[in-house]
N, C-alpha and C positions, 0 to 999 in steps of 0.2 A: 183652717175653714177660711179660705181667701172669700170675700164677699162678691168680687166679680165671678163667681163660678159658682156660685150659688143661685139656682133658678126660682121662679116665685111658687113654683106649685113644691118645691122642696122645703122652701123656707116656711110655707102653710102648714105642711106635713110636720115639721118641727114645731112650731108655736103649738100645735094640736096636742102634741105630745107632753112638750110644756104645760100647756094647761091641764090635761088629765094628771100629769104629776102632781102638780098644784093643788088639784081638788081632792087628792089621795089625803088621808090623815095621818099617812106615815113617815112624814117628814118633821123634820128639826126646823127652827127659824133660820137658823143660816142657809138650809138647802134651800128652803122657801125664799129666801132674798137672791141667792146666788140663781135660781131660776127665773125670778122674776125679770132680774138684771137681763139674765141672755134672752129673754123674751121681749124685754123694750127694744134690746138693739136688733133682733129679727125684725121685729116690727117697723123699725127704721128702716131696715133695709130694703121691705116691701116696699113700703113710701116711696122710696128712692127708686126703686124701679119703676113704680107706677106713675110717678111723676116723669121720669124718662120718656116713659111711652107715651104718656098725653102729650108733653111737647112735640115728640117725633110727629105723633096724630097732627099736632096744631101745624107742624112745618107743609107737612105733606098738604092739610086743607089749604092753607094760603098760598102753596104753591100749585095746586087745583084749580084755585081761584084764578089766579094769574095767569093762567093759559087760557081759562075760559074768558077771560078779558079781551086777552090776546086776539082768540080767534074771533071775535067780534068786530074787531076792524077792519 
């Protein structure tokens, strides 16, 4: 599972699956810890994807504002 090849939607589905498994009472503590660890890694991956998207949007907006300022001159 390469981090760059997993999109946000797939990652959320995996997180949902992990949550459902954790809510079941059929797991032993080791399985729960492993699922929790995987969930935390996926959560961090989601956060990174979102932060990169926010940064791109910020750059686009700043560029757009610069174009608007240039057209006023």
